[in-house]
TORVEX-766387 format. One record per atom (N, C-alpha, C): residue in one letter; x, y, z. Coordinates in steps of 0.05 Angstrom, whole numbers, plus 5000, padded with zeros to 4 digits. Layout:
# TORVEX-766387
AXYZ
...
***
This chain:
# TORVEX-766387
M431315734370
M431516014379
M430916204355
V429416414361
V428816604341
V429416884351
K429817074333
K430417344340
K427817504345
A428017684364
A425717854371
A426718124382
A425018334380
A425718594391
A424218634417
F425718644439
F424518684466
F425018964476
L422819084486
L423019354497
L423219334527
Y425419444538
Y426019434567
Y425219694581
G425119914566
G424420164578
G424520384557
K424520634565
K424520854547
K426820844528
E426220824502
E428220814480
E430320604485
D429520384498
D431420164503
D430319904491
L430819874465
L429819644449
L432219474442
R432019214448
R434219024444
R433418784428
I435118724408
I434718484392
I435918244407
E434218054414
E435117824430
E434017574418
E435017344427
E433917094418
E432016984440
M430016834431
M428116714450
M427316444441
D426316274459
D425216014453
D422216054448
L421215904429
L418315904423
L417015674438
P414615724449
P413215504462
P412315294442
P411815054450
P410714854431
P408014944420
V407514864395
V404914934383
V402814774397
E400714904406
E398514774421
E396714614401
S394914454413
S393314264397
S391714404375
H390714644380
H389214794360
H390615054353
G393215064359
G394715314354
G396115314328
L397615534324
L399115574299
L401815694305
L403715644287
L406215794287
L406315964262
L406816224265
L406916404242
L409716504238
K410516514213
K412916654205
K412016944199
I413017134214
I412117414211
I413117524185
L411317634169
L412017764144
L412218064147
A410418184162
A410418474166
A409218534193
C410218744205
C409118844231
C409319144231
G407019274233
G406919564234
G407619674261
I408719914262
I409120054287
I406720244291
C405120164311
C402720314317
C403520564333
G401620754334
G402120994351
G402520924380
S401120714390
S401420634418
S404220504422
D405220364401
D407920254403
D410020484405
A409620684388
A411520914389
A411321064415
R408921104425
R408621244451
R410021084473
M409820824473
M411120654493
M414120674490
F415120684465
F418020694460
F419120964470
F417821184463
F418921444469
F418421534497
N416321434510
N415621524537
N416121304558
G416621064550
G416920844568
G414320694572
P414420424575
P411920264577
P410420334603
S407820324602
S406120364626
S406020104641
S404720104664
S404619874682
S403019644670
R401519694649
R399919474638
R401619284621
Y404019364614
Y405819204597
Y407519014613
A407918774602
A409718574613
A412518644604
I414318714623
I417018814617
I419018584621
P420818534601
P420918664575
P418618574557
V417618764542
V415318704525
V416318654496
L415118464483
L415618424454
L413318554440
P413718794429
P411518954418
P410518844391
G408418974381
G407418924354
G404818774353
H402618924347
H400018794344
H398818834317
E400218974299
E399319004271
E401118814254
L400118584249
L401918384237
L400518204216
S402118094199
S401317884181
S403417674181
G402717424175
G404617214175
G403816974158
E405616794155
E405116544140
E405016314159
V403016144156
V402715914173
V404915714166
V406715644185
V408815454180
V408615204197
E406915204217
E406414964233
E403614984245
M402314754247
M399614744258
M399414534280
G397614584299
G397014384319
G395714144307
P396113914320
P395113654309
P392113634306
Q390613794321
Q387713784320
Q386514014305
L388114184294
L387114424280
L386114354252
E383714464246
E382614444219
E382014724209
G381714734182
G380914994170
G383215164161
Y385715084167
Y388115234158
Y389915044144
A391815154129
A393814994114
A396515134115
L398614974114
L401315094112
L401415274088
G402615514093
G402815704071
G400615914071
N398415864086
N396316074088
N397516334098
L396716554086
L397416824096
L395216914114
V395816994138
V393817064158
V394617314173
T392617424187
T393117644205
T391717584231
L392417744252
L391717674279
L390217904292
A387917844305
A386518044321
A388218144344
P387618374355
P389418494375
P389318374403
I387118234410
I386818124437
I385917834436
I386617694457
I385717414461
I383617424483
P381017424476
P379017444497
P378517184511
C377317204535
C376716954550
C374216824540
M372416974528
M369816884517
M367916774538
R368416854564
R366716754585
R365616974603
C367017204604
C366317424622
C363817564613
P362617744629
P360217894621
P360618054595
A363018174592
A363418334568
A363418154543
C364817934545
C364917744522
C362117634516
S360517584536
S357917474532
S356117674518
R356717934520
R355118134506
R356318204479
G358318054470
G359618114444
G361618344446
L362418424470
L364318644474
L367018524482
D368018334466
D370518204474
D372918394474
N372618634461
N374718834463
N375018944491
L372918904508
L372919004535
L373318784556
C374118554546
C374518314564
C376618384585
V375818354611
V377618434633
V379818224636
Q379417994625
Q381517784628
Q383017744602
A382617914583
A383917884556
A386917894558
Q388217734541
Q391117774537
Q391417944512
V393218144514
V393518344493
V396118294477
I395818264451
I398218214434
I400118444436
G402618384440
G404618604441
G404518764466
C403118664486
C402918804512
C403318614535
T401418424538
T401718224559
T402617954548
V402517914522
V403617674509
V405317764485
P407117594476
P409017684455
P407517774429
G408617984418
G407518094393
G409118014368
G408818174347
G409718104321
G412418214313
M413818354331
M416518444324
M418618234329
A418218014314
A419917774317
A419817624291
E421617424289
E421617254265
E419217074264
Y418316974287
Y416116794289
Y414416864313
V411916784313
V410216814336
V408416564338
S408116464362
S406416234368
S403716334376
V401616234362
V398916324368
V397516104384
P396516164408
P395315964425
P392615864414
S391815634423
S389215514414
S386915704420
Q387015844443
Q384816014451
Q384316234430
M386416344419
M386116554399
M384916444373
V385916214365
V384816094340
V381916024344
Q381215904366
Q378415814370
Q376516044374
A377516274383
A375816514386
A375316654359
G376816564338
G376416674311
G378316904305
G380316934321
G382117164318
G384417134298
V384616904285
V386616864264
V385016854237
V385517044220
V383817074196
V385617064171
K384716894152
K386216874126
K385817134110
L388017224097
L387917454080
L386517394053
P384917564043
P383817524016
P386217503996
Q385817353975
Q388017303956
Q389017553943
S387417753940
S388218003926
S389718193944
V390018123970
V391118313989
V394118253995
D395718453992
D398618433997
D399018394027
Y401118244035
Y401618194063
Y402118444079
R403218654066
R403718904080
R401119044087
A399219044068
A396619154074
A395218974095
G395618714093
G394418534112
G395218584140
A397718684144
A398618744171
A397218984183
M395719124167
M394219364177
M391319304182
S390619044183
S387818964188
S386919064216
E388719054235
E387919134262
E387219434263
L388719594248
L388219874246
L385419924234
V384819784213
V382119804200
V379919714220
G380419494234
G378419384252
G377819584275
C379919714286
C379419904307
C377920144298
C378620244274
C377120474264
C374220394258
L373820164247
L371120064241
L369520044266
H370719944287
H369319924313
H368420194323
G370120394321
G369420664330
G367120774313
L367220734287
L365120844270
L362520714275
Q362520454281
Q360020324287
Q358820424313
K360420514332
K359420634356
K358220914351
M359721074335
M358821344330
M356621354310
G356821184289
G354921194267
G355621394246
V355421314221
V355721494198
V353421454180
E352021674173
E349721654155
E350321764128
T348821674108
T349221764081
T349022064079
G351022194067
G350922484064
G352222634086
D353022504108
D354222644131
D356622814123
R356923044137
R359323204135
R361123134159
V363523044153
V365222924173
V367923074174
L368923134197
L371623234201
L373223034217
I375622974207
I377522804221
I379822974230
I380123004256
I382323164268
I384722974272
G386723004255
G389022824255
G389022664229
D391322674215
D391422544189
D393822344187
G394322214210
G396321994210
G395021744199
P396221514204
P395021264193
P392221224202
I391621294227
I388821264237
I386921444222
G387721704221
G385921894207
G385521824178
L387621724164
L387321654136
L385721404132
T385721234152
T383920994151
T381021074156
F380621254175
F377921354180
F376821494154
L378521634141
L377821774116
L376621564096
Q378121354092
Q377221154072
Q374621014081
L374420954107
L372020814117
L369520994116
T369821244124
T367521424124
T366421464096
K368321484076
K367421504048
K366021244040
L367121024048
L365920764041
L363120734053
M362720854076
M360220824090
M358121034081
G358821194062
G356921374050
G357021664059
A359021744074
A359222024082
A359322194056
G357922424057
G357822594033
G360122774030
W361422854052
W363623044051
W365422994075
V368022954070
V369922884091
V372423064089
A373123194111
A375523354113
A377423234134
T380023284129
T382023214149
T383523464158
S384623454182
S386223674192
S388823554204
G391123654194
G393623544204
G395923744199
R398323664208
R400623844208
R402823774188
R402723534177
R404923454160
R404123464130
P405623604114
P404923644085
P404423384070
R406223184074
R405922934059
R403222794066
R402522804091
R400022684100
R397622834088
R397823094086
R395623234073
R395323164043
E397623134030
E397623054002
E396322773999
L397022594017
L395922324016
L392922324022
A392122494040
A389222524046
A387722604021
A388822794007
A387422883982
A387422653961
E389622503959
E389722283940
E387622063948
L387122033973
L385221823982
L382321923983
G381822163974
G379122253971
G378022463990
A379822584006
A378822794024
A377823034008
D375523134016
D374423364002
D376023614010
K377123624034
K378923824042
K381123694060
A383623774055
A385823684072
A387123934084
L386224004108
L386924254120
L389624244135
D391024474134
D393524504148
D392824614176
A393224444196
A392424514223
A394224734235
T396524784222
T398224994233
T397225274226
V395525294206
V394525564198
V391525584197
T390025364202
T387125364200
T385925354228
D384325554234
D382725554259
D380125414252
L379725174263
L377325014256
L374725154263
K374625284286
K372125424294
K371425634274
T373325794265
T372826004246
T372125884219
H373525674212
H373125554185
H370425424182
F369525274203
F367125114201
F364725224217
G365325334241
G363125384259
G361825124267
P359625134282
P358324884290
P356624754268
S357924644247
S356424564223
S356724264216
L358524124230
L359123854221
L357523634235
D356723434220
D355123224232
D356723044251
R359122974242
R360822794258
R363722904259
V364922884282
V367722964286
V369222734298
I371322654286
I373022424295
I375622544305
V376322494330
V378822594341
V380822364339
A382622384319
A384522164314
A387322264320
T387622404342
T390222504351
T390122504382
S392522474394
S392622484423
S393422764433
N393322954415
N393923234421
N391423354436
V391823424461
V389523514477
V388423774467
E390223954459
E389324214448
E387624174423
A388423994406
A386823944382
A384123824390
T384123654411
T381623534420
T379623744430
R380623954442
R378824164452
R377024284429
E378024274405
E376624394382
E374124254374
M373724004384
M371523844373
M368823964378
L368324084402
L365724194408
L365124444393
D367224574382
D366824824367
D365724784339
V366024534329
V365324494301
V363124294296
V362224154317
V360023964313
V357324104316
R355424034299
R352824164299
R351124064323
P349024214331
P347124104351
P346023834341
G346023644359
G345123374352
G347223204339
G349623304336
G351723154323
G353222974343
S355322844333
S356722654350
S359722684346
V361122614368
V364122624368
V365222354377
L367322264363
L368622024371
L371422084381
L372022014406
L374722044417
L376121774414
F377921764395
F379121514387
F381821474399
S383521674398
S386421634404
S386821594434
G388821434441
G389721404468
G391421644476
Y391021754500
Y392421984509
Y394521904530
L396422074535
L398322024556
L396922014582
A397821844600
A396521814626
A396222084640
G393922134651
G393322384665
G392322604648
S392122564622
S391222784604
S388322844610
S387623104609
S384823184614
S384423464604
F381923544601
F381223824596
F378423874606
D377724124611
D375124194621
D373024154599
L370824024606
L368623974587
L366324144595
P365524334578
P363124504585
P360624344582
L359524254605
L357324064605
L354824164592
N354224424595
N351824534583
N352024544553
N354524554543
N354924544514
N354024274503
V354624064518
V353723794511
V350723764515
H349823854538
H347023804546
H345023954528
Y345324214526
Y343324374511
Y343524334481
R345824244471
R346024194442
R345723904435
E345023734455
E344523454451
E346823314435
L349223354444
L351523224431
L351922944442
S352922774425
S353622504433
S356622474432
L357722384455
L360622344457
L361122044459
H362921944443
H363521654442
H366521604447
G367121404463
G369921314465
G370121044451
S372520974443
S372920724429
S375720614435
I375820344439
I378320214444
I378419944430
D380619894416
D381019644403
D378719574384
C378219314380
C376019224364
C375218944373
T372718874367
T371918594373
T373018414351
I372918154356
I373817974335
I371917984311
E369418034316
E367518064294
E368218314277
D368918534290
D369818774276
D372318704259
F374118554272
F376718494259
F376218324234
R374518134236
R374017954213
R372718114190
R370918304197
R369718464177
R371818654164
A373618754180
A375718924170
A377418784149
V378118534154
V379718384135
V378118354109
S375518314111
S373918284086
S373818544070
L374318774083
L374119024069
L376819104056
L378918974063
L381619044053
L381719074023
P380418894007
P380618923978
P379519183967
V377819323982
V376719573971
V377919823985
L380019774001
L381419994014
L384220014002
N385620244007
N388320283997
N390320304020
M390320104037
M392020114060
M395020114054
A395819974033
A398719964027
A399820244020
E398120424011
E399020694004
E399920844028
L399120764052
L399920904077
L402820834085
I403920614074
I406520524083
I408720694069
T410320824086
T412421004075
T415220894079
A415520704096
A418220594101
A418020314113
S420020144107
S420019874118
S422919804125
Y423219664148
Y425919604158
Y426119314167
P428419194165
P428818924176
P428818924206
L428418694218
L428218684247
L430718794262
D433018744250
D435518834263
D435619144265
E434019284249
E433919574249
E431419674262
A430319524281
A427819604294
A428019874308
T430319924322
T430520184335
T430520414316
T431920384293
T431920584272
T429020624262
A427520404260
A424720424250
A423020594269
F423420554295
F421920714314
F422521014311
Y425021084309
Y425821364305
Y424721474278
A424521294259
A423421384232
A420521464234
T419021374254
T416221454256
T416021754261
R418121884270
R418122174274
R419022334250
D419722194229
D420522344205
D418122504195
R418622734184
R416522914175
R414722784154
D415922624136
D414322504115
D413222224122
A413722124146
A412821864153
A409821844157
V408621624148
V405821564154
V405821304169
K406121074156
K406220824169
K409020694165
V410320624186
V412920494185
V412620204192
M413820024176
M413619734179
M416219604186
L416019384200
L418319204203
L417618954186
E419618854172
E419218604157
E421518414165
P421018254186
P423018084197
P424317884177
***
């Protein structure tokens, strides 16, 4: 029996014991070292899980762990390996998977949603996940806390590959939480010439500046349309705030592109002026999760990123509820559980 944090409903998180399934022939058993609280985890906690979640759900898809048991037919891993886990278990047979879009697999099992996640002492990884390439060893120079943020990097990388970033681009990131600060690092790494962030929390603006933002704007006092006009090559919306999302078309140049990254509350919408998109030849991109290929590339990039700097608090598993409330602290960026 191992301890795990199960979410039953809105702000109803319970520490309980559970049995682990036997390790499959090509599977792994991981001792969880760190598990981040994603924005989607927090949204589920504070608003209640949507219908896509298996209730009670064992959340947590940003994780790292140590291999403590292996299936008898598994090769390529060793006890003690530090690894991280991709966010979905794809079927690898459907039309989406056959096109390399396993993030859109209609039969996928989702970590921390439809199958147990990382807010537990241990997690059993099925053979299908291992064989799909979704269990990746951490580079030796990478701390396990930073390793737990591989999924975050992979998802941002996936979005950037859809939108495209060219050398010298002027980029605005609306939202400076963990996602926005990861986009900041990646756009710089990909050659963007000038990158600004816009957000509401002072500590996050300070961190954005430390991580290389050319401007870290205070969204409470800065009108983006007045400040920039339609001058930016790329705009990344890294917030679920609908009003902030409306500002994207005011600041992107003709021929530019916008990435809608964040998940919104169910039913969220706003009017889109179609002629603004049509006559100005704007490109709008959506992005969800990441492919296993994106994820593996993200892990390889960890040594040149500063992901551990985003971690502002860490809690033991028994204090998981406290950790969720801590995500609303004014100075919080990334909150971790370390079972």
